[in-house]
Legacy VTK file of the C-alpha trace (Angstrom):
# vtk DataFile Version 3.0
C-alpha trace
ASCII
DATASET POLYDATA
POINTS 53 float
-0.013 -0.002 -0.022
1.528 3.318 -1.085
1.312 6.435 1.022
0.000 9.568 -0.668
0.544 13.067 0.501
-1.220 16.208 -0.498
0.073 19.742 -0.147
-2.442 22.510 0.405
-1.678 26.205 0.527
-4.038 28.323 2.590
-4.262 32.044 1.881
-5.726 34.479 4.410
-8.942 36.228 3.601
-9.138 40.016 3.232
-10.624 40.275 6.684
-7.717 38.266 8.225
-5.152 40.421 6.365
-6.780 43.621 7.625
-6.907 42.290 11.202
-3.261 41.390 11.069
-2.263 44.734 9.595
-4.229 46.800 12.114
-2.882 44.638 14.918
0.656 45.431 13.811
-0.181 49.148 13.550
-1.610 49.111 17.036
1.496 47.501 18.517
3.767 49.857 16.602
1.925 52.958 17.790
1.885 51.728 21.374
5.651 51.124 21.369
6.246 54.514 19.679
4.240 56.251 22.395
6.186 54.432 25.068
9.509 55.530 23.511
8.322 59.145 23.284
7.232 59.045 26.910
10.598 57.621 27.974
12.409 60.282 25.959
10.403 63.093 27.621
11.042 61.583 31.027
14.824 61.287 30.559
15.570 63.975 27.941
17.963 65.830 30.242
19.837 62.605 31.043
22.312 62.000 28.206
22.869 58.361 29.157
19.499 56.787 28.532
19.956 53.122 27.879
17.594 50.400 26.691
17.380 48.973 30.216
16.124 52.267 31.684
13.026 52.113 29.507
LINES 1 54
53 0 1 2 3 4 5 6 7 8 9 10 11 12 13 14 15 16 17 18 19 20 21 22 23 24 25 26 27 28 29 30 31 32 33 34 35 36 37 38 39 40 41 42 43 44 45 46 47 48 49 50 51 52
């Protein structure tokens, strides 16, 4: 008895693509706001590191 395999490629729907895109935009904007807030908080300190965020 021979084994058969099938390969299927699934493509996301327009709704799924939009949800993913807006999810990425939301995350990006949230991180950008956090970076701006950190900059304003420590703008006088010239040695702001990644760990102080």
